[in-house]
N, C-alpha and C positions, 0 to 999 in steps of 0.2 A: 372684911376678913378675906384674905386671899387663900385660895385652895390650890394645891398642886395636883395636876393630873398625872396618873400613871402613864408612862409611855406605851403606846399601842403599836403592835406589829401586825402589818397586813400581809398575808401570804396569798398569793394568787395561784390557784391550782388549775392547771390547764386540763381540759377534758378531751380525751382522745376523740378524734374525728369519728362520727358515727355512733358515739356512746349514747346510752339512754340514761336520763336523769330522773331520780325520784326523791322523796323526802329524806331518805336515809343514806343512800350510797349511790355511787355512780357505777353503771354496769355497761359492759360492752355487749354487742350482739352475741358474742360467743358464750357469755355468761347467762344469757337469757334462755330459760328452758324452752325447748321446741314443743310446739303443740302436737300432741300425739293423735293419731287417727283413732276414732272411736271403734271402728271395725276394720280389721285387716282385710284387704281385698281378696286374700286367699279364701276367706269364708264365703264371700259372695260367689266366687267361682265354684266352690264346693256345693253351694246351694243350687246353682244352675245345673251342675253336673248331676246332682241328686234327682232333679226334675227330669233331666234327660234320660236317666236310667229308669225312672218311673214310666216315662212314655215308651221307651224301648221294650219294657217288660210286658206290655199288653199281650203280645202273642204268646209269651211264656205260659199264660194261663189258658190259652185257647184250645190246644189239641185235645186235652182230656175232656173238655166240655163239648167240643164240636164233633168228636169222633163218632158218637152214637147217632146224632142227627144226619151226618153224611152217610153213614152206613144205611140208615133207614131210607134215605132219598135215592141213593145211587146203587145200593147193594154191594158196595166195595167191602172187601174183607178187612179184618183187623190188621193183617200183615201188610196190605197195600198202604193203609193209612200210617202204620208204624214206619214203613219205608220212607214216606214223606217226612215224618218227624226225624228219622235217622239222618236223612240228607241234610236237613236243617241243622241238626246238632253237630254233624261232621263239619259243615261249613262254618258254623258258629265257632267251633274250636280252631280249625285250621286258619281262619281269617285273622284270629286274634293276634298272633305274633307279628304278622305283616301289618296289621292295623296299628300296633304300637310303633313300628318303624315308620309308617306313614305319618303318624302324629308327630314324630320327631322331624320328619322331612317337610310336611306341609302345614303343620299346626293342628292342635286339638280341635279348634273350632270348625275348620273346613271338613275334617274327617267325620266329626260328630253330626254335622248338618246333613251330609250326604247319606250317612248311615240311617238316620231317622227318615229321610225321604225314601230310601229303599224299603224300609219296613212298612211305611204308609202305602207305597205303591203295591207291594206284594200282598198286603192284606186287602186292599181295595179291589185288586184284580181277582181275588179269590171268589168274589160273588159271580164271576162270569164262567167259572169252570163247569164242565159237564163230562169231562173225560179224566180218567185216573192220572194220565201223564201230566195234565195241567195242574193238578194239586201238587205234583212233584216239583213243578216249575215255580209256583207261587209260594207254597209253604216251605219248599226245600231250598231252591236257588236264591230267589230274591230276598226273602226274609232271613234266610241263613246268612247271606253276605251282610245284610244290614245289622242283624243282631250280633254277628261276629265282630263287627267293627265297634259295637257298643258293649262288648263283653266286659268281664270284670277286670281285664287288663286296662281298660279305660279308667277305672277307679284307682288302680295302682299308679298309672301315669299321672293323674291329677295329684295324688298324695305325694309322690316322689318329686314332682316339679314345684309344687306350691307350699310344701310343708317340710320343715326339718325337725319339728317336734310334734308329738301327738299323731304321727303317721298311722299307727295302728288303729287309733280311734277313728281317724278320718276314713280309712279304708273300710272299717266296720260300718260307718254311717252310709258311705256310698254303696257298699254291697247291699245294705238293707234297702236301697232304692229299688232293686229288683224285686225284693219281697213286697215292698210297698206297691209296686206296679201290679203284682198279682192280687194284692189286697184290694186295690182300687177297682180293677177291671173284672176280676173273677165273678163276683155276684151278679154284676150287670150282664156279663157274657152268658152266664147260665140262664138268667131270666129271658134275655133276648133270644137265646137259642131255642127256647120252647115256644115263645110267642113274642114277636111275630115270626122269628126264624133265625137260622144261623147266618144268613147274609147280612142282616142288620148288626149282628154281633161282630162280624168281620169289619164292617164299616166303622164301628165304634173303635176298634183297635187302630185302624188307619187314622182316624181323627185324633186319637190320643198321641200317636207318634208325631204327626205333622204339627200339632198345636205347640210343641216345644221348640220347633225350629227357630221362630223369631227370637225367642229368649236366648238360644244358643248363639245366634249370629250377633246379638247385641252385647251380651254380658259375659260370655265364656271366652276369656282371654287366654292366649297361648302360654304365656309365662309371666312371672312377676316383673320382668324387665319391660313388658308392654305397658305397665302402669307405673313404672319408676319405683318399684318396691323390691324388697328382699323377700325370700320365702318366709312364711310364718315361723317364728322361732329362730331365725338366723340372726346372729349378732353382728355388730360392727366389725369385729376382727375378721369375720368371713368376708365381709364386703371389702375390707382393706386388702386382704389377700387376693381377692379377685382383681381389684384395681392394680395391685402390684404386678400381677401376671400380665395384665393388659399393657401396663407401662413398660414392661420388659420387652415389649414388641413381639410377643408370642402370637403367631398367626392363628386366626380362628380355624377350627377344624372344618374342612369342606363338607358340604352336605353330601351324603352318600345315597345311592339307590336304596330304597326301602327294602326291596326284596333281597338284595345282596346283603344288607346289614342283618336282616332277620336270619338268613341262612348262615352267615358268619357267626352270629351269636349262638345259634343252635350247634354248630360244629364245635365251638369252644366249650359250651356247657355240657355237651354229651360226653366229654372226657372226665366229668366230675360225677362221682357216684351219688352225691346228694341230689343232683338233677334227676337221675333215674328213680331214686327213692320218692322224691316229691311227685314225679310224673305218675308212678304206679299208684301211689295213694290217691292222687287227685282223679285218676281214671276211675277208681272204685267210688270215689265221692260222686262223680258225675253219674255213674251207673245207678247209684242208690237214691239220687235226688231227681234230676231232670229225666233220666232214662226210665225209671220205674214209677216212683210216686207221682211225679209231675205229669207223666203221660198216661199211666195205666191205673192210678188209684180210683178215678171216677168210674171207668168201665168195670173195674173189679168190684167196686161197691154196688154198681148197677146189677152185676151178676148175682149178688146176694140179696137183691130186692130193695136196695136203698134208692130213693129218688135222686136223680142227678143233681137237682138244686141243693139237696141236703149234703151230698158228697162235696159239691163245689163249696158250700159253706164251711165244711170241715177244712178244705184246703185253704180257704181264706183265713181261718184261724191259725193254720200253719204259718201263713204269711205274717200275721200279727206277731206271733212269738218269734218268728225268724228275725224281725226287726230288732226285738229286744236281745235275742241271743247273739246276733252278729255284732251289734254295738258293744255288748258286754265282752264278746270275744276280742274285739279290737282293744278295749281297755285292758283286758288281761294280757294280751300280747305285748303291750308296752311294759309289762311288769314281770312276766314269768317266761319260762323256757318254752318257746313255741312248739318244739317237738313233743313235749309231754302233753301239751294241750291237744295236739293233733291225735295222739294215741287215745286220749280219753274220749274225744269227740267221736272217733270212728267206732270205738267199742260200745258206747252207749247207743249209737245208731244201729249197730248190729243186733243188739238186744231187742230194740224196738221192732225191727223187721222180723225177727224170729217169732214174736208173739202176734204179729199183725193178722195172720190167717185166722187166729182164734177170736179176734175182735170184730171182724167184719160181719155185718148182719143187716136185716131190713130196717132196723132202728138204731139210733145212737145210744150206746150205753156209757156209763161213767168211765169204764176202762178205755173206751175209744177216745174220750176227751183227754185222758191222761196221756195216751199215745200221741195225740195231735199236739199237745203242749210240749212234750219232751222232744218230739221230732222237729217241731218248729224251732225250738231253741237251738237245735243242733244242725239245722238245714244247711246253711252255708257259713256256719261258725268256723269252718276250716279255712276260709279265705284269708283273714288277717294273719294267722300264723304262717301260712304257706307263703304269702307275699313277703312277710318279714324275713323268712329264711332266704328267699330269693335275693332280697336286697342285701342281707348280711354277707352272703357268700359270693354274689356276683357283682356287687357294687353298682356302677353306672349302667350296666347291662341288665340290672334286675327286672326292670319293667318288661323288656323283650323276653327275658328268660321266663318270667311269669306267664307271658303270652303263650309260650310253647308248653309250659306245664298245664295251662288252661286248655290248650288244644287236646292234651291227653284226657283232661276232664270230659270234654265233649265227645271224644272218640269212645270213651267208656260209656257215656250216656247214650250215644247212637247205637252201640252194640247191644246195650241192655234194652233199649226201646224196641229194637227189632226182634231180639231173642224172646222177650216177654210176649210180644204179639204172636210169635210162632208157637210158643208154649201154650198160650190161650187157645189158638186154633187147633192144636194137636190134642190137648187134654180136656179142654172145656173149662179150665180154671187157671188161676195164677199162682197157686200154692207153691209149686216148685220154684217159680221165679223169686218169691219172697224168701224162701229158705236159702237159695243160692246167694242172694244178695247179702243175707246175714253172715254167711260164711266168708264172703269177700271182705266185709267190714272188719272181721277179726284179722284177716291178712293185712289189711291197711293199717290197723292199730299196731301190729308187730313191726311192720316196715317203718312206721313213723317213730316208734320208740327206739329203734336201732340206728336212726340217723345220729351220727357222731355229734356230741355236744359242741365241739370245736371243729366244724367242718373245714375242709380244705379251703383256704382263702388265697387270694392273689397275693403277689409279693407286695410289701409295703409301698413301694413306689407306684405300683399299679393302683393300689387302694387310694393313695393320695391323689393320683390323677383322676380317679373316678369321682372323688369328693369334689375336686375342682370343677369337673364337668357338671356335676349336679348343681353346684353353686352358680354356674353360668346359665343354667336352664331357666 
């Protein structure tokens, strides 16, 4: 029996060159999903930046702890030592905007490594001092220049360069690095200052700063372009726009002198009322943190009979809650109006300072613990909203503008440190300093609340150019 076969049709399908074959379909390389990085390099840079801020913050814990031992050994007055701290704080602030411009000119890595080396050298050389002018040189000049280059403007530069989303959170985390530095170093400095002595405490600070330098040189990259990446949160459209600009043959902006750039930004920003409002508020912020509590809390507690190690422990607790408060403030800044946040922070701080003279005593009472917790949460919670307003209003110049605002912060801190020391020498106590600081906080709250919700901005073209500049960083 014969059977007929159905005619068969053979169709040959050609596979594009370079295509990938599997059991179901044929895919071209363009159809194959790209393997994503497990961790964006921006987070590695942020982690190293955090460690650098921890290392640079060692000296921030030192003056309040070492002031009494230095007075006992050399007989120097509170005013003399306060002057050394004031020089440090002034340079800490005035160096910041120039450091931001230097980071743009020479890169974040080089400036950070040099700054940490200056802090280490200044702290190590302190062990050799025997004249009051020498403490002005080490505590004031060397460490002031080093810490100024590692100021909070460093955090703003890292966040603006490496992140396009979660910037507020990142600034909050990096700002908390300074608090973490106090938390790590303060208890050890206090113990070493008593036995074997303040010189060993100074060497500990130097070691902490220098230990971070190798990590900075190896892992702290200057920009996402150095590792062939986009800033965290930047989409492909932003990259396409950048490529289009380059294809159009637009010449790269020539590198400018760092000092000239910083001064040009200051001249431009000084025409904006928002800049002066932020600078005034931040000056009061510095006066009520680094200037008063950071420098004079331990001597003031000592005046009331509290052991220095106990007072240092309280400041360490401030550092713990500062980490929590600053990170939370960064999260809030990404979601709420930063000017309202500033007003609330300043007013709560003023209330705390107003009641502080009633809480100091020879022993730690529960009310003092409440003060320490609240003041810690509020310590530098002002940084993320202030940096956010600088970025919103001044665009690509925001980091340098924040550097100038931070300079005002440190000028306020220097004035308060010196004034509080003079008040202590004149009256025998710090009470008037605490009350004056509380009044200033109320002024800062009012100033912050009156910053216009929609502050003056650049023209749209300028804003677009600023965004392109940030994408190229």
